[in-house]
N, C-alpha and C positions, 0 to 999 in steps of 0.2 A: 503494499500499500505507499502510494506517495504522500509526503508531508500536507499537499493539499486536499488530498482524500482525508486522511487523519483529521485535518480540521474540519472539513464539512461532515465529519461524521460526529465530532465533538460537537459542533454548531447545533445539528440535530439533537442530540443528547440535552444541553443546557437548554434549547429552548423548550423542551417537553419539562424538564426541571423547572423552570421559571414559571411555566403555565400550570404547575401543580403547586406552586406556594399559595399560601391563604392570601386574601386580601389586607388583614391584620397585620401579618409580618412585613408584607409589601409597604404597609403605612407606616408602621414603626420604624422599618429599617431606613426608610426615606427620609423621615425627620432625623433619624440620629445620623445619617450620614450628612445631611444637610448642616446640621450642628458643627460636626466635625470639621466640615470645609471652611465654615465660617469661622471658627476658632484657630484654624491655621496660621501665625505670624506671616507667610508668604503671601495669603490671600488678603490678611488685614492692610499690610503694607502696598498691597498692588495699587498701581494707577488704572491699568488696565487689563481687564478679566476677558479672556476667551472661554465659552463655554456651551454645550450642547443643549438643545431644549427636549428635555426627557419625554418619552413616548410612554405608552402606558406599560410597555414591556420593560421600560429601563427606570433607571432611578429618575425620582423627580426632582428636577433642579429650579423649579419657580422658585423656591426660598432663596437660592443662592443669587440667581437673576435678580429677584426684587432685591435683595441686600445691596447687591453691587450698585443697582441703580439709586438706591435709596443713600447710600454711602459716599455718592457723588465718583463713583468709578467710571471709567469709560468702558462699557460694556461691549463686546462684539460675540457675533455668532456665525455658525458656516451657514453659507448659499451653496449649496451644489450647482454646478454647472452643467451645461449641456455636454461637457465633455467628460465622459467617465473617470471618477475617481478623482477629479479636480473640485475643490472647494474654495470659495474665497471667503475671507473673514470681513464680515460688514457690523459696522458700529451700528447700534440703535441706541435712542433715548428714553425708548418705553418699550412695554412689550406689547404695545398697541403697532409696534413697526413691523410684529411679525405677521406673515400670512403662510396658508400652506403652499408648500414645495413640491420639487419633482416627486418625492416619496411620500407625500400626503403630509410630512412634518412641518410643523412651525419653522420658519426661518427668515430671516430678513428679506424686506422688500429689495428689487434690485436697484432702487434708488438711495438705499442706504451707504454712507461711504466706506470704501474698501481700505482696511487696515493689512500692513504686512506682519509676518511672525515676528519681527525685529521690535514692533510697538507694543507686544503683548509680554505684561511681567508675569502672569499667572495663568494656567490651563488646566480646566476641568475637563476630562476627557472621559468618553463611554468606553464601555466593553461588553460583547456578551458574557466574558466570563476571564479570569485572569489567573495568576499566581502571586502569592505575596510578594514575590521578586520583580512584579511589574511587566511578566511576561502577558501581554494582550492577546486575545481571541476577539477580533470584531467580526463585523458583517460579512467581510470578504472584499469590501470594494476598494481598499486601499487608501481611501480617503484621509486618515489621519497618521496613517504611517507615514504620506508624503508631506503632511503637516509637521510631523516630528523630524523629519530630515531637514528642516529649514528651520528647526526651533530649538531657542536656547536658554529660554526662562525655565521657571518652575512649573511643574506640571502635577497634578495628580488622575489617578485611576479611579473609577467610583464603581464597586462592584458589591452585592450583597454578600456576605459572609456564606450563606448556602451555596451561592452560585461560583465560589472560588473552586479552583483544579490547579494543582500543583504541576500538571503533565501538559501544559500547552506545547503543541508542536510549533517551532518556529522554522522561519525560513530567514535568509540572509538578509530579505529586507524590511524583517519586522523590528520594529523599534521598542524597546523596552522602556518602560516608566518608572523611574525610582521611588516614586510614592504611590501606595495604594490607600484607598479610604475605604471602609466598610463600617457597618452599625456597631463593630465592635472594637474598632480602633484604627490606628493609622501603622502601617507598615513601611518601613524605609530598608530599599534593597532586601526585602523580605524577613525583616525583623521587626519585632513589634516596636515600636517607638513611640516617644511622650513629647506632648505639646510642651513648648517651653514657653 
């Protein structure tokens, strides 16, 4: 079996696991994860935050997005382009700037200003699953791996503890993320870390 086939098999397993999670667990883990992200010193000190808008199958990032805007941070979200695997970082001043995009996910309108990865201080990234060491399993489009090749700031992966897998298959283009936030805590390079 190739690594790509292993990834696809794991995606199917993780999606089935996610569907089996209770609504109460998802709601509680969403709230705990958002609280942990907002408590991170790198998030609090960031001037520009990049984040995704979580779908019903992902972590609810709305509290993070609202907090960033309330705190006066510059907030940007991904806008998927017509070129497969390519997303643009678009700044928003309100969640009202978001419209249904290519995949039906809320994203910035095309009139929102474009930012470069160099302008971002802190990135909040999605995954289907990941390991505590930051090996990420995404949807398979390569959008975030391309972003990570150009990004040099702080970044966190958001994942429910019950969806963690330490055996994530990786290919040379897969970019690990040093911090993983779950409802149970923060992991830095695979080791439980404390917020200072």
